[in-house]
Structure formats: C-alpha cells, structure tokens
C-alpha positions as CSV (number, residue, x, y, z in Angstrom):
1,P,25.6,-101.4,-26.0
2,G,25.7,-101.7,-29.7
3,C,24.5,-104.4,-32.1
4,T,26.9,-105.4,-34.8
5,A,24.3,-107.3,-37.0
6,A,20.6,-106.9,-37.6
7,H,18.4,-109.2,-35.6
8,P,17.3,-112.0,-37.9
9,A,13.6,-110.9,-37.5
10,H,14.4,-107.4,-38.9
11,Q,17.0,-108.2,-41.6
12,A,14.4,-108.6,-44.4
13,E,12.5,-105.6,-43.2
14,L,15.6,-103.4,-43.1
15,R,16.8,-104.6,-46.6
16,A,13.3,-103.9,-48.1
17,A,13.1,-100.5,-46.4
18,W,16.6,-99.3,-47.5
19,G,15.6,-100.1,-51.1
20,K,12.4,-98.1,-51.0
21,Q,11.7,-94.4,-51.1
22,G,8.6,-93.4,-49.2
23,S,6.7,-90.2,-48.9
24,E,5.5,-88.7,-45.7
25,S,3.2,-85.8,-45.0
26,S,4.1,-83.4,-42.3
27,C,2.7,-80.3,-40.7
28,I,6.1,-78.7,-41.7
29,A,5.2,-79.2,-45.4
30,T,3.5,-75.8,-45.4
31,M,6.7,-74.0,-44.3
32,S,9.0,-72.5,-46.8
33,A,12.2,-74.4,-47.4
34,P,15.0,-73.4,-45.1
35,R,18.1,-72.0,-46.7
36,I,20.9,-74.6,-46.4
37,R,24.4,-73.5,-47.4
38,P,26.7,-76.3,-48.2
39,S,29.3,-74.8,-45.8
40,D,26.8,-75.2,-42.9
41,I,26.3,-79.0,-43.4
42,R,28.1,-80.9,-40.6
43,K,26.9,-84.3,-41.7
44,E,24.3,-85.7,-44.1
45,G,23.2,-89.1,-45.3
46,W,20.4,-91.7,-45.5
47,V,18.6,-92.9,-42.4
48,M,15.3,-94.6,-41.7
49,K,13.0,-92.3,-39.6
50,E,9.9,-93.3,-37.7
51,S,6.8,-91.3,-38.9
52,S,5.0,-89.3,-36.3
53,F,1.5,-90.7,-36.8
54,L,1.7,-94.1,-38.5
55,R,4.9,-95.2,-36.7
56,Q,6.3,-96.6,-39.9
57,Y,10.0,-96.2,-40.8
58,R,10.7,-94.3,-44.0
59,K,13.9,-93.6,-45.8
60,R,15.0,-90.0,-45.3
61,W,18.0,-87.8,-46.2
62,L,19.1,-86.5,-42.8
63,V,21.0,-83.1,-42.7
64,L,22.8,-81.7,-39.7
65,T,23.7,-78.0,-39.6
66,P,25.0,-76.1,-36.6
67,E,21.4,-75.1,-35.5
68,R,19.1,-77.6,-37.1
69,L,18.5,-81.3,-37.9
70,L,16.4,-81.6,-41.1
71,T,15.0,-84.6,-43.0
72,F,14.1,-84.7,-46.7
73,S,12.4,-87.3,-48.8
74,K,15.0,-87.0,-51.5
75,K,18.8,-86.8,-51.4
76,Q,20.1,-83.2,-51.3
77,A,16.7,-81.7,-52.1
78,Y,17.4,-78.6,-50.2
79,S,15.1,-76.4,-52.2
80,T,12.1,-78.4,-51.0
81,S,10.4,-78.2,-47.6
82,P,11.9,-80.7,-45.1
83,T,9.7,-83.5,-43.7
84,E,11.1,-82.6,-40.3
85,D,12.9,-79.5,-38.9
86,V,14.4,-79.8,-35.4
87,D,15.8,-76.8,-33.6
88,L,18.9,-78.2,-31.9
89,R,18.7,-75.6,-29.1
90,Q,15.6,-77.5,-28.0
91,C,17.4,-80.9,-28.1
92,G,17.6,-82.6,-24.7
93,T,19.1,-86.0,-25.5
94,V,20.6,-87.9,-28.4
95,K,21.5,-91.5,-27.8
96,S,21.3,-95.1,-29.0
97,A,17.7,-96.4,-28.8
98,E,18.0,-100.1,-29.5
99,D,16.6,-100.8,-26.0
100,L,13.5,-98.6,-26.8
101,T,12.9,-99.6,-30.4
102,N,14.2,-103.2,-30.5
103,R,15.8,-102.3,-33.8
104,P,19.5,-102.4,-34.5
105,F,21.4,-99.2,-35.2
106,S,18.6,-97.0,-33.9
107,F,19.0,-93.7,-32.1
108,T,16.7,-91.1,-30.7
109,V,16.8,-87.3,-30.7
110,Q,14.6,-86.0,-27.9
111,V,13.0,-82.5,-28.0
112,P,10.3,-81.3,-25.6
113,E,7.4,-82.0,-27.9
114,R,8.6,-85.3,-29.4
115,N,11.1,-88.2,-29.5
116,F,12.5,-88.8,-33.0
117,F,13.5,-92.3,-33.7
118,L,16.0,-93.0,-36.5
119,I,17.9,-96.0,-37.8
120,A,21.4,-95.7,-39.3
121,A,22.9,-98.1,-41.9
122,D,25.2,-99.7,-39.3
123,D,26.7,-99.3,-35.8
124,A,29.5,-97.0,-36.9
125,D,27.1,-94.7,-38.8
126,R,24.8,-94.6,-35.8
127,N,27.7,-93.7,-33.5
128,E,28.8,-90.9,-35.9
129,W,25.3,-89.4,-36.0
130,V,24.9,-89.5,-32.2
131,A,28.3,-87.8,-31.7
132,A,27.8,-85.2,-34.4
133,I,24.3,-84.3,-33.2
134,G,25.6,-84.2,-29.6
135,R,28.4,-81.8,-30.6
136,A,26.0,-79.6,-32.6
137,T,23.6,-79.5,-29.7
138,T,26.3,-78.4,-27.3
139,E,27.7,-75.8,-29.7
140,S,24.3,-74.3,-30.6
141,R,23.8,-73.5,-26.9
142,R,27.0,-71.5,-26.5
143,V,28.4,-68.4,-28.1
144,R,31.8,-68.7,-29.8
145,S,34.5,-66.2,-29.4
146,Y,35.6,-64.2,-32.4
147,S,38.7,-66.4,-33.0
148,E,36.7,-69.6,-32.5
149,E,34.1,-68.3,-35.0
150,V,36.9,-67.5,-37.6
151,E,38.5,-70.9,-37.1
152,Y,35.1,-72.6,-37.4
153,Q,34.2,-70.7,-40.6
154,E,37.6,-71.6,-42.1
155,Q,37.1,-75.3,-41.2
156,Q,33.6,-75.3,-42.7
157,A,34.9,-73.7,-45.9
158,R,37.6,-76.5,-46.1
159,L,34.9,-79.1,-45.6
160,A,32.7,-77.6,-48.2
161,A,35.5,-77.5,-50.7
162,A,36.4,-81.1,-50.0
163,R,32.7,-82.1,-50.5
164,A,32.6,-80.2,-53.8
165,L,35.7,-81.9,-55.0
166,Q,34.3,-85.3,-54.0
167,A,31.0,-84.5,-55.8
168,E,32.9,-83.6,-59.0
169,A,34.8,-86.8,-58.8
170,Q,31.6,-88.8,-58.7
C-alpha cells in the first residue's frame, strides 16, 4: 500500500530535509573509493537515508550498479568514498517500509547485518528504486550466458550514451 501524499506531520520535516545537505561519518570512510563506470550505473538519484547510529535522515546520492548499492553525500561524487556500500549479493529483501518507518515513500534494503531505511521523493520514485534494486539483486545472484552478457553490455552502453547526451544538454 502506497501513500500518495506526505502525512501532514511529516510535510515540513521532509521539505526541510530535502533542502539540506548533511554529512555523515561511516566506518566505510576509511575504504578507498570504488570504481564506478558510468556504463555500470543502473539508477541514481537523491534519497533520504537513515543514519546507522543517530537514526536521523540525511540527504544522500544513491547509486545502483549491478553488484552494489552505494550512497554519497554529494551528487555524482564517485571519486570520494561512499557513506554506504552494500553488496547486493547479500541483499535479502527490498520493499516499501511505510509500515515500519511511518514515513511516506520509504523503503528498506535488508542485508544480514543491517536494515537500510531510505525515503524517495515520491511514490513513483520509491517504486522505481524497489523494482530496480530487486532486479539487480536477482541478477547479481545468477550468471549470464555469453549472449545475455553481450546484450546487457550493449544496453548499458546505450544507456550511458543517452545519459552523456542528457548531461551535455543540461
């Protein structure tokens, strides 16, 4: 069941949070930055992510690749260390989480050591994230045939070219 509008008690909080850029420390900050090729990006965009210790929601740039789900404190800051790095092969469940968080447009990504809670901008965006992460999770667990791999690589090259054209247009 999806919400189509933010609960009145959360509207001001969501508006304020979407306008702010927070910083969050993470044990991952000591890791070197993962190599992210534009052709590997399945989906990316802003979400609010619940911090692991303070349980506060902070604005994060979420990046989905075939194997990983990464968050960054700045948009497309791929040369920096991510604030989170989730191995999708470990992902158990990805689903709407409004019933768990009491926050509209929220979803959860569950891995053995933690449940990540995220909030999308709206219902459609949340549904797209859940579907895309679900597909990546399933695909990361199976081996593609050679022809599937060639087709996948061609599709990713087309998507990367379209993204590059879109970036140039902006």
